[in-house]
N, C-alpha and C positions, 0 to 999 in steps of 0.2 A: 504494499500499499504506500502511495505517495501523493500527496497533495499536488494537484496539476497546476496551482497558482503560479508555480515558478515557471512554467512554460509560457505564461500569458505573454510577457514581453518578447518571446522568442522570435514572433513575426516581424517585429521592427528591427531586431538584430540582422535577421535573414535578408530582410529588404535591403538593408545597407550593403549587403554583398550579392545582391542580384539572385537569390535563391527562394524558392517558393516553400511555404510551410508544408503544403501537401507532399513535395518531394521528400522532405525531411521525415514526415511521418510515415511514409510507405514502408510497409513491412515491420513496423514496430508493434502493432496491435493497439495503437492509440489513434483514434480518430479526431478530426478537427473539432467536432462538437465536445469532445472531452477536454478541450484546452480552455478551461474556464476556472475561476477561482474556487468554486464549491465542489469541483469533481475530484475524484481520487482514481489513479491509475495504478497498475503494477509497477513495483520499483523497478524490476529488470527492463521493463519497456521504457520508462523514464530515461534510464541510462542509455538504452539503444537510440533514442531520439538525439540525445547530446552527442553520441558517436556519429551519427548520420550529420548531424549539423557540422561538426568538426570536418568530417570527409568532404562534404558537398561544398562548403565554403572556403576550404583550404586554410582555416584559421584553427592551429592548435591550441589557442586560448580562447576558444568560443565559450567555454564554460565560465570564465572569468568575465568575458563581455555580457553574457547573460546575467551573471551575478551582480554586476555592478548596476543593473536596472531594478533590482529588487528592493523593496521596502518591507517595513513590518506589515504592512497589509497583506503580503503574499503568505504570511503564516496564518491567516485567519483569526479565530478567536484567540489563539496564542499570542498573536501580535499585539492584541489589546492588553492581554495579561502583563505582557513585558513592559508596554509603554507606561502602564500606571503602577508598576512597582516602585517601592520607596527609593531603592538604590540600585546602581549598576550590578552589584553582587546579588542581590534579590532577583534582578531581572534574568541574568544568565543562570541563575540557580533554577529559576521557573523554566527556562528554554531547555536545560538538560533534563529536568525531571518530567516534563509533559511533552517533549518533542515526539514521542511515540504516538501521540494523537494525530501527528502529520505524517509520519514516516515510520515504516517498519521494516526498512531495509538497510539503514544506517543509523548510527547513534552519536548524538551530541554528548559529550562528557566533559567534566571538569576535574582538573589535577591541580593540586596546590603544592608548590614548594615553599621556601623559607620566604622569599620576597616576590616570587612571581606566581600567576596562575594561568594555565593553558585552558583555553576553551578549545577542544579538539573535536575530531570527527572521524569515524571509522565504518566502513561498510562491512556487513556481516552477512547479507543475502547471498546464499550459494548459487543462485540462478543468475546473479547480476553479472554483465560483462566487465572485465577489468578495464578501467578507463580513468586518465587523469582528469577528464573533465568534471566529474562530480566533485572532486576535490577543489579544483579551480573556482567552481561555482560556489560551494559552501564557504571557501575562504573569503570570497568577495562579498558574499551575504553577511558573514561575520563582521568584516570591516564596516559595512554599511549599517548594520544593526547597532554597533557601538556607536558610530557617529550619529546616527538618528536619535538613539535613546538619550544621548548626552548632549545634544546640540552642537556636536563637533569639539567638544571640550576635552574628550578623552580619544586617545589613539593607542594603537598597538605598540608595546616595545619592540616586538620582533614576531617574525612568521616562520614557522617551520613547516616544511613539506617533505613527504616520503617520495615523491617523484624526482627524478633526476633533472639537473638544471636544464631549461629549455634552451633552445637556439638564441633566443632574445629575452634574457631576464630582466631587462629594463622595464618591459610592460609591467611586470610583477611589482618592481620596486615603486613604479609610478602609483600603482592600486594601493599599496601598503603604506607607502612613505615611511618606510622602517626597514632595518636589515631584514633579509630573508636567508634562510638556511635550506638548501636543497638536499635530497639524499638522506633525509633523517628517518628515525624509526616511527614518527606519527606526523600527523597533519593538523596544525592548529594555529590559533592567534595567542600570542603571549601578552599577558597585561601585568603590569605592576600590582601586586596585592592590595597596595594602598588605595588604588582607584576603585575597588569594589565598594567602599564607602561613599562614593560620588552619589549626591542626591540627584534624583532624575527631575527634570523640570515639569514633567506631566504626572508626577506622583499623586496618586489619589486611592487611598485605601479601599473606598466603597466601590470605586469603579474596578479595581483590581479584583476584589473578590467576586463582584458581579460576573465579571468576563471569565474568571476561573470556574465558577459555577456553571456557567454557560458551556465552557469547553468540556468540563466533565460530563455534562448531562447528554452530550451527543457523542456516539460511538459509530463510526462508519463501518458497517460489517459486523460480524459477531465478535463478542468479547475475546480478547486475546487470551489464549491458553498460557498456562504457566511456562511451558517451553519457549514461547516467544519473549516472554519477559527476560528469561535467562539469557537467550541469544542477545537481546538488546543490551544487556548490561555486561556481557562478557568481555568484548573488546578492551574497554578501559581496565577491567579487572586483570586482563592478561598484561597490559602495560604496567600495572601496579605490582605485579608479582603475587596477586591474590586469587589466582584462577583455582580455587579449591571449592568443594561443594559447601563446606562448612562456612566460609566467608560469604558465598553467594545466598546460602539459606538465612544467614544473619541479616544480610541486606534486604532480603525479601520478607523478614519477619515470620520465617518457618523454622521448625526443628528439621535438622538434616533427614531424619526418618520420614517426616511427612512430605518433604519435598522429594525424596527418592520415591515415595509411594505415588505421589501425584504425577510425576514424570512417567512413571512406569504404566500408569493409566492411559497416559497420552502416547503410549508406545515408544518411549525413548528413555534415555538416561543422561545423566548430567555429563558423563565422559563423552557419550556420543555427540551431545550438543558442543562440547568444548572443542572436540576434533573437528566439527564442522566449521566453527568460527576460526579456529586456528588455520584450517586449510584455506579459507578465503583470504585471511590476512597474509599467510605466507605466499600465496601466489601473487598478491598485490605487491608485496615488498621485493619479490624476486623480479617481477616484470617491470615495474614503474621506477624502481630505484636502484641503488648499487651498494647497498649494505652487504657486508660479508655474511656467509652462512652462519658463522658464530654469532655475529650481531642479531641476525634474525632469530636464531633459536633463543638468545637471552630476551629479546623483544616479546616473544610469544610464550615465555615463562617455562622453558624447558630447561632441565638440570644440566645438560651437557648438549653440545652441537651434535653428537652421534645419537642422541636421542631424538632430536628433530629430523635428522636424516633418516632415521629407521622409520619414523612416523610418515615422513613424506613419501617414502617409498611404498608404504602400505596404501597411501591414499592414490597415488598416481602411477605406481609401478616403475618409477625412474628416481633418480637422485635430483636433489634441488638444483645442483649445478647444471645437469644437462637439461632439466626443465627450463632453466633460465636461458640457456643458450638456445633452445628451440623457440621459446617464445619471444 
């Protein structure tokens, strides 16, 4: 599931390059009638649209161009929740906590160090194509979101991207107006921890709580099963080195035995879900970036590089190095 509002500005981006929306949507499973703010489309189809747009326009930064045209309105009710939060910290906390109401293919997460906070993003949908475009888009959205929420008073300290450096990195520098590091183990916007207390100009507790109640009252499609919540949370848990069932159960307010029982009733296990998310992340990091096998193993919370290589062979029938060369 992915809110289609992010695709609404795509028509204008394509027109700038002499490409029609119909040609970009062809073969993706998304119709022109679905490109509207209130529609939801399959996450993998959404990513296919971005890839088609990249190929047909010849712009390898099409995701960034699309992301630059996004506003809080593209987030639907969640955008109103963020706008009326008291502080920037509360807003990005709400973004991470309730983003699954807009997307169930990739997760927004927050990781905090001593003086910095990273607002990151990671794909976990096993059916999604591997593409730089979704990360370019969400980074541009993140920069826009911070600027719009704070009236331009707060800017990122730095941006990290798992993709390898593009042919022309200056386009990314102009977007962020801050240093960018490519080839990293995650993708996200880094902020000084001190700016989390920045008071938002549109703060309104009554409006915030009303918008949140409206967001929670509407669920597009059936309620998410427990396994979907686990998938949504796992990628940042891997980065933190906490990808264990006990930690995940605590995060979800469950006893590990209850979690194991409920996942079994859904026909899966925690280990199987963790394998799925690791596989998606591993293939992304191998194809899009240039981290070493040892670094990828550590990123995905494996105890040793050989453990990762063994798991990857089990998934794909080949070694990570050979898979990377073929990809």
